[in-house]
N, C-alpha and C positions, 0 to 999 in steps of 0.2 A: 446490607446497606440500609440505612434509615431513609425512608422516603422524605422528600422535601415538602415544605409547606406549599399550598397551592399558589401563593403569591410568587414564591421563588420559581416554581415551575413555569408560570406565565412569563416571568422576567426572562428566563432562559430561552423560551420560545421566541419572545419578541426580539431578544438580542440576535438570535440566529436569523430571523426574518430581516432584520436591519442589515446585518453583515453580508448575508448571502444573496438577498433579493432586493435590497434597497428600501424596504418598508420601515423607515425610521420614524416612528410615530411621535407626535408632540407629547410632552410630559403629561398633560391632562388626559390624553387618550390612553396612554400607557397605564396611568393610574386607574382609569375607568375599567380597563380590561383586567387589571390585577384585582380590583375590588369585586368585580362581578363578571368572571369569564363566561362567555357563552358555553352552553352545555355540550355542544358537539362540534365536530370539525367544520362542517358547512357553515354554521352560524358564526363560528369564530373567524373563519376565513372572510366571510362577508363583512364582519365587523371591522376587520383590518382594512379592507378596501374602503369601507365607509369612512374610517378614520383618516384615510389618505385622500378622501374626496374623489374616489374613483368608482366607476361602474364596473363591477366584476363581469358583467355580461359582454363588455367590450374588450375584455382581455382574457379570453378563455384559457389560453396556454399558461399565462402567468398565474391565473386563478388556480389552475391545477397544480402548479409548482408550490404555491402558498399552501393550498389544501393538503398536499402530500406532506409538507413540513409540519403543519399543524397536527395532522392525523398521527404522524410518527411520534410527536411529542405527547399527544394526549393518550396514546396507547400505553405509555409508561407511567402515567399519572396515577397516584394512589386514589382509589375510590373511597368515598365516605362510607 
């Protein structure tokens, strides 16, 4: 199987976060994450919360759910 380009991988991740957990980011935030995705699961997770205007420290269980999804996706991403 041919690996997807990074933008496609981020799109798939953001789609799952929207459908499964309700994190449906505005277009400009999605494009920002597609153009320059944070390098690790923790930073990506925090960027998703920031894009939603949420404090991840106030939503520890939800943050863990988002992080688990991000980590699962990132573990399959092709490395440069």
